[in-house]
Backbone as CSV, one residue per row, in Angstrom:
resi,resn,N_x,N_y,N_z,CA_x,CA_y,CA_z,C_x,C_y,C_z
1,VAL,54.062,-28.931,-99.940,54.262,-27.586,-100.111,54.418,-27.111,-101.612
2,GLY,53.569,-26.493,-102.113,53.792,-25.950,-103.436,54.747,-24.702,-103.331
3,TYR,55.702,-24.673,-104.198,56.611,-23.638,-104.049,56.880,-23.019,-105.391
4,ASP,56.567,-21.704,-105.499,56.684,-21.089,-106.841,58.081,-20.782,-107.194
5,VAL,58.642,-21.271,-108.219,60.095,-21.071,-108.626,60.178,-20.267,-109.907
6,ASN,59.059,-19.527,-110.193,59.078,-18.549,-111.373,60.378,-17.731,-111.477
7,ARG,60.720,-17.184,-110.257,61.870,-16.323,-110.160,63.097,-16.961,-110.573
8,LEU,63.340,-18.220,-110.464,64.513,-19.023,-110.919,64.592,-19.143,-112.331
9,ALA,63.343,-18.997,-112.977,63.254,-19.095,-114.300,63.492,-17.795,-115.104
10,ASP,63.674,-16.677,-114.381,63.915,-15.350,-114.953,65.546,-15.329,-115.074
11,LEU,66.056,-15.633,-116.267,67.430,-15.730,-116.441,68.001,-14.313,-116.310
12,GLY,67.391,-13.272,-116.478,67.925,-11.990,-116.408,68.190,-11.529,-114.995
13,ALA,67.533,-12.353,-113.947,67.659,-12.001,-112.613,68.438,-13.050,-111.848
14,ARG,69.179,-13.887,-112.612,69.813,-15.054,-111.978,70.602,-14.754,-110.678
15,PHE,71.213,-13.504,-110.777,72.213,-13.386,-109.516,71.599,-12.326,-108.592
16,SER,70.421,-12.136,-108.584,69.814,-11.051,-107.567,69.627,-11.682,-106.177
17,GLY,69.515,-10.913,-105.139,69.339,-11.404,-103.892,68.083,-12.156,-103.691
18,ILE,66.966,-11.683,-104.383,65.668,-12.336,-104.271,65.746,-13.800,-105.065
19,THR,66.479,-13.854,-106.077,66.569,-15.121,-106.838,67.387,-16.015,-105.879
20,ARG,68.460,-15.560,-105.198,69.186,-16.466,-104.212,68.347,-16.917,-103.167
21,TYR,67.471,-15.888,-102.562,66.547,-16.214,-101.542,65.481,-17.406,-101.940
22,THR,64.973,-17.349,-103.239,64.141,-18.257,-103.727,64.775,-19.651,-103.655
23,ARG,66.050,-19.741,-104.217,66.784,-20.963,-104.342,67.100,-21.405,-103.102
24,GLU,67.633,-20.564,-102.041,67.982,-21.237,-100.741,66.782,-21.662,-99.922
25,VAL,65.696,-20.846,-99.936,64.524,-21.378,-99.370,64.106,-22.749,-99.933
26,GLY,64.113,-22.870,-101.164,63.763,-24.178,-101.851,64.571,-25.327,-101.496
27,VAL,65.832,-25.106,-101.443,66.806,-25.993,-101.054,66.685,-26.467,-99.648
28,GLU,66.514,-25.465,-98.747,66.241,-25.816,-97.247,65.004,-26.631,-97.143
29,LEU,64.006,-26.193,-97.825,62.653,-26.861,-97.525,62.876,-28.370,-98.102
30,SER,63.637,-28.617,-99.258,63.828,-29.828,-99.868,64.683,-30.849,-98.724
31,ARG,65.354,-30.313,-97.871,66.001,-31.011,-96.778,65.238,-31.617,-95.757
32,GLU,64.054,-31.026,-95.684,63.049,-31.593,-94.471,62.389,-32.835,-94.976
33,ARG,62.775,-33.748,-94.319,62.173,-35.105,-94.735,60.737,-35.320,-94.586
34,ASP,60.164,-34.432,-93.530,58.806,-34.598,-93.321,57.885,-33.836,-94.323
35,LEU,58.552,-33.130,-95.301,57.788,-32.213,-96.239,57.960,-32.784,-97.482
36,GLU,56.937,-32.727,-98.438,57.126,-32.915,-99.744,56.992,-31.705,-100.435
37,ILE,58.071,-31.200,-101.176,58.109,-29.773,-101.825,57.867,-30.167,-103.350
38,VAL,56.992,-29.309,-103.799,56.547,-29.443,-105.385,56.903,-28.092,-105.855
39,PRO,58.009,-27.976,-106.556,58.369,-26.726,-107.293,57.382,-26.589,-108.324
40,THR,56.818,-25.289,-108.665,55.947,-25.065,-109.692,56.409,-23.858,-110.468
41,ILE,56.026,-23.895,-111.680,56.337,-22.744,-112.563,54.875,-22.528,-113.188
42,ASN,54.554,-21.350,-113.170,53.164,-20.989,-113.682,52.974,-21.371,-115.067
43,CYS,52.280,-22.380,-115.342,51.953,-22.884,-116.609,50.751,-22.189,-117.162
44,MET,50.074,-21.296,-116.548,48.988,-20.731,-116.978,49.306,-19.542,-117.934
45,ASN,50.713,-19.306,-118.141,51.114,-18.148,-118.933,51.226,-18.510,-120.556
46,GLY,50.908,-19.613,-120.846,50.857,-20.114,-122.247,52.107,-20.533,-122.817
47,ARG,53.079,-21.004,-121.885,54.481,-21.548,-122.274,54.132,-22.725,-123.063
48,ALA,54.831,-22.993,-124.113,54.827,-24.239,-124.886,55.714,-25.292,-124.135
49,GLU,55.417,-26.529,-124.508,56.040,-27.634,-123.852,57.602,-27.557,-123.935
50,GLY,58.108,-27.142,-125.152,59.600,-27.029,-125.385,60.100,-25.857,-124.591
51,GLU,59.489,-24.724,-124.451,59.786,-23.603,-123.643,59.827,-24.035,-122.176
52,ARG,58.898,-24.831,-121.833,58.867,-25.285,-120.390,60.092,-26.073,-120.050
53,ARG,60.543,-26.893,-121.016,61.745,-27.853,-120.842,62.974,-26.938,-120.697
54,ILE,63.117,-25.740,-121.504,64.262,-25.003,-121.362,64.266,-24.346,-119.898
55,VAL,63.075,-23.824,-119.484,62.983,-23.257,-118.151,63.282,-24.146,-117.167
56,SER,62.798,-25.522,-117.299,63.100,-26.675,-116.319,64.479,-26.866,-116.321
57,ASP,65.275,-26.911,-117.329,66.685,-27.211,-117.326,67.423,-26.034,-116.646
58,ALA,67.048,-24.820,-116.850,67.744,-23.586,-116.209,67.431,-23.694,-114.657
59,VAL,66.209,-23.995,-114.290,66.021,-24.003,-112.755,66.671,-25.248,-112.244
60,ARG,66.695,-26.356,-112.867,67.339,-27.587,-112.237,68.772,-27.249,-112.121
61,ALA,69.462,-26.603,-113.090,70.861,-26.274,-112.903,71.113,-25.354,-111.710
62,ASP,70.191,-24.477,-111.487,70.256,-23.572,-110.460,70.220,-24.150,-109.074
63,VAL,69.454,-25.333,-108.976,69.240,-25.833,-107.630,69.765,-27.321,-107.667
64,GLY,70.760,-27.530,-108.608,71.292,-28.966,-108.610,71.950,-29.540,-107.480
65,ALA,72.258,-28.656,-106.459,72.799,-29.141,-105.211,71.713,-29.844,-104.391
66,ALA,70.433,-29.840,-104.626,69.424,-30.280,-103.887,68.541,-31.276,-104.766
67,PRO,69.041,-32.496,-104.896,68.241,-33.430,-105.862,66.700,-33.525,-105.482
68,ARG,66.473,-33.516,-104.190,65.034,-33.687,-103.802,64.217,-32.424,-104.381
69,PHE,64.920,-31.316,-104.481,64.099,-30.146,-105.010,64.180,-30.049,-106.536
70,GLY,65.370,-30.046,-107.083,65.647,-30.065,-108.434,65.132,-31.064,-109.399
71,GLY,65.047,-32.298,-108.851,64.611,-33.416,-109.391,63.154,-33.511,-109.647
72,LYS,62.397,-32.707,-108.953,61.003,-32.684,-109.208,60.478,-31.654,-110.149
73,LEU,61.376,-30.978,-110.871,60.981,-29.951,-111.771,60.284,-30.522,-112.981
74,GLU,60.299,-31.761,-113.274,59.577,-32.369,-114.360,58.019,-32.213,-114.114
75,GLN,57.636,-31.980,-112.861,56.259,-31.905,-112.459,55.742,-30.511,-112.737
76,PHE,55.660,-30.151,-114.017,54.969,-28.812,-114.218,53.508,-29.057,-113.952
77,LEU,52.966,-28.327,-113.102,51.569,-28.530,-112.681,50.677,-27.696,-113.515
78,LEU,49.729,-28.274,-113.938,48.717,-27.644,-114.720,47.406,-27.472,-113.893
79,PRO,46.426,-26.755,-114.380,45.236,-26.442,-113.594,44.588,-27.898,-113.136
80,GLY,44.169,-27.936,-112.000,43.546,-29.173,-111.385,44.666,-29.999,-110.712
81,GLU,45.920,-29.994,-110.877,46.934,-30.744,-110.317,47.512,-29.930,-109.049
82,ARG,46.857,-30.175,-107.823,47.247,-29.382,-106.599,47.607,-30.474,-105.586
83,PRO,48.709,-31.013,-105.430,48.924,-32.057,-104.299,49.392,-31.429,-102.987
84,TRP,49.350,-30.140,-102.824,49.889,-29.525,-101.622,48.836,-29.014,-100.585
85,GLN,49.223,-28.745,-99.445,48.290,-28.151,-98.532,48.708,-26.658,-98.244
86,VAL,49.947,-26.379,-98.617,50.414,-25.056,-98.336,51.100,-24.545,-99.713
87,PHE,50.919,-23.309,-100.136,51.482,-22.789,-101.337,52.224,-21.453,-100.920
88,HIS,53.587,-21.483,-101.261,54.452,-20.227,-100.955,54.904,-19.736,-102.331
89,THR,54.823,-18.324,-102.407,55.463,-17.661,-103.472,56.537,-16.733,-102.747
90,PRO,57.768,-16.891,-103.040,58.807,-16.111,-102.440,58.979,-14.726,-103.077
91,PHE,58.494,-14.568,-104.352,58.508,-13.363,-104.887,57.507,-13.146,-105.890
92,GLY,56.899,-11.968,-106.044,55.915,-11.765,-107.106,54.578,-12.141,-106.700
93,PRO,53.462,-11.736,-107.475,52.115,-11.930,-107.041,51.854,-13.477,-106.853
94,MET,50.943,-13.736,-105.909,50.524,-15.101,-105.655,49.674,-15.514,-106.753
95,PRO,49.825,-16.701,-107.394,48.912,-16.990,-108.402,47.517,-17.232,-107.850
96,GLY,46.542,-17.144,-108.794,45.145,-17.154,-108.347,44.825,-18.555,-107.740
97,VAL,43.570,-18.688,-107.266,43.084,-19.915,-106.681,43.053,-21.002,-107.597
98,GLN,42.831,-20.619,-108.980,42.710,-21.733,-109.971,44.144,-22.521,-110.093
99,VAL,45.131,-21.928,-109.592,46.459,-22.494,-109.672,46.835,-23.078,-108.319
100,THR,46.613,-22.320,-107.134,46.937,-22.595,-105.932,46.020,-23.646,-105.238
101,GLY,44.621,-23.573,-105.667,43.668,-24.340,-104.906,43.379,-23.583,-103.612
102,ARG,42.461,-24.055,-102.875,42.083,-23.611,-101.529,42.903,-24.122,-100.341
103,CYS,44.213,-23.616,-100.371,45.103,-24.213,-99.296,45.642,-22.824,-98.619
104,ALA,46.443,-23.179,-97.588,47.159,-21.981,-96.921,48.081,-21.428,-97.953
105,ARG,47.971,-20.118,-98.060,48.792,-19.353,-99.071,49.710,-18.457,-98.417
106,ILE,50.954,-18.438,-98.737,52.020,-17.559,-98.126,52.792,-16.867,-99.153
107,THR,52.908,-15.450,-98.996,53.592,-14.640,-99.934,54.775,-14.006,-98.996
108,THR,56.034,-14.005,-99.595,57.077,-13.329,-98.917,57.073,-11.939,-99.621
109,VAL,57.146,-10.837,-98.902,57.286,-9.533,-99.359,58.706,-8.915,-98.783
110,HIS,59.444,-8.474,-99.865,60.800,-8.095,-99.600,60.869,-6.614,-99.270
111,ASP,60.081,-5.754,-99.852,60.059,-4.259,-99.542,58.778,-3.799,-100.119
112,CYS,58.394,-2.609,-99.664,57.338,-1.800,-100.312,57.572,-0.546,-100.705
113,LEU,58.780,-0.171,-100.840,59.348,1.219,-101.135,58.834,1.739,-102.449
114,HIS,58.616,1.056,-103.431,58.106,1.482,-104.716,56.721,1.870,-104.556
115,VAL,56.066,1.387,-103.716,54.546,1.758,-103.490,54.527,2.999,-102.451
116,LYS,55.279,2.915,-101.414,55.344,4.144,-100.447,55.879,5.281,-101.159
117,PHE,56.920,5.122,-101.996,57.722,6.286,-102.567,57.883,6.071,-103.961
118,PRO,56.677,6.407,-104.757,56.739,5.970,-106.295,57.669,6.809,-106.866
119,GLU,58.157,7.979,-106.513,59.107,8.792,-107.111,60.479,7.985,-107.310
120,LEU,60.610,6.985,-106.412,61.969,6.112,-106.565,61.663,5.084,-107.713
121,PHE,60.519,4.829,-108.097,60.328,3.834,-109.094,61.041,4.219,-110.451
122,PRO,61.759,3.506,-111.095,62.575,3.898,-112.286,61.658,4.053,-113.599
123,LYS,60.500,3.631,-113.452,59.561,3.636,-114.811,58.243,4.312,-114.412
124,PRO,58.355,5.726,-114.420,57.160,6.433,-114.176,55.898,6.053,-114.935
125,GLY,54.781,6.004,-114.385,53.575,5.522,-115.166,53.297,3.954,-115.196
126,GLU,54.294,3.307,-114.813,54.194,1.830,-114.831,53.946,1.281,-113.389
127,THR,53.013,0.279,-113.343,52.644,-0.260,-111.991,53.988,-1.064,-111.468
128,PRO,54.520,-0.644,-110.277,55.552,-1.564,-109.731,55.124,-2.912,-109.388
129,ALA,56.081,-3.839,-109.667,55.778,-5.273,-109.356,55.277,-5.532,-107.993
130,ILE,55.658,-4.774,-107.014,55.284,-4.986,-105.704,53.873,-4.680,-105.541
131,GLN,53.358,-3.656,-106.257,51.898,-3.271,-106.199,50.968,-4.541,-106.590
132,ARG,51.533,-5.168,-107.698,50.742,-6.475,-108.176,50.774,-7.480,-107.148
133,THR,51.934,-7.692,-106.385,52.044,-8.589,-105.408,51.185,-8.334,-104.161
134,LEU,51.048,-6.990,-103.796,50.215,-6.579,-102.771,48.747,-6.711,-103.014
135,ASP,48.434,-6.467,-104.338,46.944,-6.661,-104.825,46.515,-8.035,-104.783
136,ALA,47.568,-8.973,-104.883,47.096,-10.392,-105.048,47.010,-11.042,-103.660
137,ILE,47.294,-10.372,-102.653,47.194,-10.944,-101.262,45.779,-10.788,-100.880
138,ASP,45.139,-11.920,-100.458,43.869,-11.929,-99.858,43.928,-11.719,-98.367
139,PRO,43.530,-10.557,-97.985,43.678,-10.268,-96.470,42.888,-11.116,-95.529
140,ALA,41.909,-11.854,-96.041,41.033,-12.649,-95.236,41.599,-14.074,-94.995
141,THR,42.529,-14.540,-96.018,42.895,-15.978,-96.017,44.333,-16.033,-96.153
142,ASP,45.098,-15.177,-96.827,46.494,-15.402,-96.923,47.337,-15.099,-95.781
143,TYR,48.682,-15.542,-95.812,49.651,-15.127,-94.705,50.705,-14.520,-95.472
144,VAL,51.599,-13.681,-94.835,52.696,-12.915,-95.413,53.866,-13.128,-94.555
145,ILE,55.014,-13.327,-95.198,56.317,-13.271,-94.610,56.915,-11.957,-95.037
146,CYS,57.384,-11.105,-94.014,58.154,-9.879,-94.378,59.635,-10.147,-93.964
147,VAL,60.576,-9.572,-94.762,62.000,-9.793,-94.429,62.431,-8.708,-93.414
148,SER,61.642,-7.927,-92.920,62.284,-7.051,-91.797,60.868,-6.334,-91.104
149,GLU,61.263,-5.824,-89.954,60.008,-5.192,-89.270,59.630,-3.887,-90.052
150,ALA,60.559,-3.285,-90.565,60.224,-2.023,-91.411,59.285,-2.406,-92.558
151,THR,59.519,-3.550,-93.312,58.680,-4.024,-94.387,57.315,-4.359,-93.832
152,ARG,57.317,-5.019,-92.649,56.079,-5.423,-92.071,55.189,-4.207,-91.682
153,ARG,55.800,-3.080,-91.208,55.119,-1.930,-90.793,54.518,-1.257,-92.157
154,ASP,55.397,-1.295,-93.208,54.844,-0.816,-94.527,53.694,-1.559,-95.034
155,LEU,53.822,-2.792,-94.987,52.739,-3.678,-95.530,51.492,-3.500,-94.755
156,LEU,51.570,-3.411,-93.528,50.387,-3.093,-92.660,49.668,-1.832,-92.951
157,GLU,50.393,-0.838,-93.423,49.803,0.526,-93.858,49.173,0.261,-95.289
158,LEU,49.670,-0.576,-96.079,49.232,-0.686,-97.449,48.146,-1.748,-97.735
159,VAL,48.028,-2.854,-96.810,47.151,-4.016,-97.047,46.332,-4.023,-95.857
160,PRO,44.999,-4.169,-95.951,44.204,-4.333,-94.743,44.217,-5.775,-94.202
161,ILE,45.245,-6.199,-93.616,45.359,-7.584,-93.292,45.562,-7.544,-91.741
162,ASP,45.092,-8.675,-91.103,45.240,-8.828,-89.680,46.834,-9.042,-89.439
163,PRO,47.436,-8.192,-88.482,48.817,-8.262,-88.250,49.168,-9.685,-87.707
164,GLU,48.198,-10.464,-87.214,48.499,-11.834,-86.821,48.844,-12.708,-88.002
165,ARG,48.438,-12.271,-89.177,48.785,-13.144,-90.458,50.118,-12.631,-91.042
166,VAL,50.837,-11.721,-90.567,52.049,-11.240,-90.995,53.093,-11.474,-90.026
167,ALA,54.166,-12.260,-90.504,55.414,-12.713,-89.604,56.690,-12.032,-90.270
168,VAL,57.604,-11.751,-89.310,58.878,-11.311,-89.902,59.823,-12.356,-89.784
169,ILE,60.481,-12.783,-90.852,61.549,-13.849,-90.914,62.714,-13.064,-91.656
170,MET,63.705,-12.674,-90.928,64.816,-11.898,-91.508,65.633,-12.797,-92.233
171,GLU,66.194,-12.155,-93.288,67.163,-13.064,-94.170,68.568,-13.126,-93.455
172,ALA,69.051,-14.233,-93.589,70.304,-14.599,-92.874,71.642,-14.019,-93.826
173,ALA,72.541,-13.650,-93.155,73.834,-13.393,-94.113,74.388,-14.587,-94.511
174,ASP,75.105,-14.500,-95.644,75.853,-15.676,-96.139,77.046,-16.028,-95.217
175,GLU,77.348,-17.293,-95.301,78.522,-17.744,-94.429,79.691,-16.909,-94.618
176,LEU,79.969,-16.293,-95.798,81.079,-15.439,-96.090,81.185,-14.365,-95.100
177,TYR,80.085,-13.801,-94.507,80.130,-12.693,-93.638,80.201,-13.226,-92.151
């Protein structure tokens, strides 16, 4: 499983719910003995090797409790290196086929409110990140995880995708609750 960990590299969003979701899904996937998880950071964005190392160290510290997950972050994948059969991005646009290859591609969508209600978007005139995520979904081949039935309904209004390709997997509450 190729797993997009770019969200973990966004140090400004370290304590957001989506960052926690990204970290926890990665940790849980790494516990599955029958899966090989390959954390990936988009190397197509021109990061220099030194900058990649800084990002790697930050992500590794974030997932240090899962050595099978964090330990593989040395494997910054470059174009052509695609050892996975499934690629999952838990936040943000799905990388292009030049990064993911022709495999099963899964995007998690957390909400569509900024597209449905643009007046709620804090930066008028700027394209909301969720719009870029929705635009990157290939309705013919991709699969989508929505975190609620309401998000699924919104997604199906906005993306011409077969409802059979969209699943709801609700986020669990922390053990604290």
